[in-house]
C-alpha positions in Angstrom: -177.2 -64.9 51.8 -178.0 -62.0 54.2 -178.7 -62.9 57.8 -181.6 -61.7 59.8 -180.3 -59.4 62.5 -182.3 -61.5 65.5 -180.6 -64.3 64.6 -177.0 -63.0 63.8 -174.2 -64.0 66.4 -173.3 -60.7 67.4 -176.1 -59.0 67.6 -177.4 -57.9 70.9 -180.6 -59.6 72.7 -183.7 -57.9 73.3 -182.7 -57.3 76.8 -179.9 -54.8 75.9 -182.1 -53.1 73.6 -184.6 -52.1 76.3 -181.8 -49.8 77.4 -181.9 -47.7 74.5 -183.7 -44.8 73.7 -184.6 -43.7 70.2 -185.1 -40.1 69.9 -186.2 -38.3 66.3 -183.7 -35.6 65.6 -185.8 -32.3 64.8 -185.9 -31.1 61.2 -184.9 -27.8 62.1 -181.5 -29.2 63.6 -180.8 -30.9 60.7 -181.4 -27.7 58.7 -179.2 -25.6 61.0 -176.4 -28.1 60.8 -176.5 -28.1 57.1 -176.7 -24.4 56.8 -173.5 -24.4 59.0 -171.7 -26.2 56.9 -171.7 -29.6 58.4 -172.2 -33.1 56.3 -173.8 -36.1 57.6 -171.5 -39.1 57.0 -173.6 -42.5 56.9 -172.7 -45.9 57.0 -175.4 -47.9 55.5 -175.7 -51.1 57.7 -177.2 -53.2 54.8 -174.2 -52.3 52.2 -171.8 -53.9 54.6 -170.6 -57.0 53.2 -168.7 -57.7 56.7 -172.1 -57.9 58.4 -174.4 -59.2 55.6 -177.3 -58.4 57.9 -180.8 -57.4 57.2 -184.3 -56.6 59.4 -187.1 -58.3 57.8 -190.6 -57.4 58.2 -191.8 -60.8 60.0 -193.0 -61.8 63.3 -189.8 -64.3 63.8 -186.7 -65.4 62.4 -187.3 -67.2 59.7 -190.9 -67.1 59.5 -192.6 -65.6 56.1 -192.2 -61.9 55.4 -195.4 -60.5 56.3 -194.9 -56.6 56.6 -193.2 -54.2 54.1 -191.3 -50.9 54.0 -194.9 -49.3 54.0 -195.9 -50.9 57.1 -192.7 -49.9 58.9 -193.1 -46.4 57.5 -196.9 -46.4 59.1 -195.2 -47.3 62.3 -192.8 -45.1 62.4 -195.3 -42.3 61.6 -197.5 -43.5 64.2 -194.4 -43.3 66.8 -192.3 -40.5 65.6 -194.5 -38.2 63.6 -193.4 -37.6 59.5 -189.9 -38.0 58.2 -187.2 -35.6 59.7 -185.2 -35.4 56.4 -186.1 -32.2 54.6 -185.7 -33.9 51.2 -188.3 -36.8 52.1 -191.1 -34.6 53.0 -194.5 -35.5 51.3 -195.3 -33.6 48.6 -191.8 -32.8 47.4 -189.8 -33.5 44.2 -189.1 -37.2 44.1 -187.7 -37.5 40.9 -184.1 -38.2 42.0 -185.1 -40.9 44.7 -183.7 -44.2 43.7 -183.4 -46.5 46.4 -184.7 -44.4 49.5 -188.3 -42.6 49.6 -188.3 -42.1 53.2 -186.0 -41.4 56.0 -185.6 -40.6 59.6 -182.7 -39.4 61.5 -182.8 -40.4 65.5 -180.5 -40.3 68.3 -179.9 -43.2 70.4 -179.1 -42.8 73.7 -178.2 -45.3 76.6 -180.9 -45.3 79.4 -178.3 -47.5 81.3 -174.6 -48.8 80.9 -174.3 -51.3 78.2 -170.8 -52.8 77.4 -169.3 -51.9 74.1 -171.5 -49.3 73.1 -171.2 -45.2 73.3 -173.4 -43.0 75.6 -175.1 -42.1 72.1 -174.8 -42.0 68.5 -177.2 -41.1 65.5 -178.9 -43.7 63.4 -181.1 -43.1 60.2 -184.2 -45.5 59.3 -185.7 -45.9 55.7 -186.3 -47.7 52.8 -183.6 -49.4 51.4 -184.4 -51.3 48.3 -187.9 -51.8 49.0 -186.6 -53.3 52.9 -186.0 -51.4 56.1 -182.7 -49.5 55.8 -180.4 -48.4 58.6 -177.3 -46.3 59.0 -175.3 -45.4 61.7 -174.1 -41.7 61.1 -172.1 -38.4 62.6 -171.9 -35.5 61.4 -168.7 -34.1 59.9 -167.0 -30.7 58.7 -166.8 -32.1 55.2 -168.0 -35.2 53.3 -165.8 -38.0 54.1 -166.1 -41.9 54.7 -167.3 -43.4 57.7 -167.5 -46.9 58.7 -169.2 -47.9 61.8 -168.0 -50.3 64.8 -169.5 -53.2 63.9 -171.4 -53.7 67.2 -173.0 -50.4 67.1 -174.2 -51.0 63.4 -175.6 -54.6 64.5 -177.4 -52.8 67.6 -178.7 -50.2 65.6 -180.2 -52.6 63.0 -181.6 -54.9 65.8 -182.9 -51.7 67.5 -184.7 -50.5 64.1 -186.0 -54.1 63.3 -187.4 -54.3 66.6 -189.5 -51.0 66.4 -190.5 -51.3 62.9 -191.9 -54.7 63.4 -193.7 -54.3 66.5 -197.4 -53.4 65.8 -198.8 -50.0 66.9 -202.5 -49.3 67.8 -204.4 -47.6 65.0 -206.4 -44.4 66.0 -208.9 -44.7 63.7 -210.3 -48.3 64.2 -208.8 -49.2 67.5 -206.8 -52.0 66.0 -203.0 -53.2 66.1 -201.1 -52.6 62.7 
């Protein structure tokens, strides 16, 4: 059974997550890199059997799952705007979408030195089989397999879980959702 990232023995604690900055990659950069022949190699953390970890939409580990991927999308849109991948824009043809209907590309940067982590890396956050999905990725010259460092993968999942489970203030009714 998958482990909640908040209770995984190798996942970072919340204090370490405070030292990370999450910045969306602009759609123009994604298009430009693709036009230049670059391919985004992605290691989907949810698919990693060696980690067997998930990011449930609950207030605390082991608590009932109150939120869903729609809630996560709402919070991501409020914080970062619409999904950054061109193929996940609202109004596009969605007939080929199976497991993912929205996806963001983010750069994670260290605001302070944290052991065992690079200064920056790329992650994707989207829906994965109706759960929050997280991938660690990098741009490459050709399509190839990529497996992220386990600590980077767990940190990425913990960061995404934290961002998508924290309520944001709604502009319309001035409530937290």
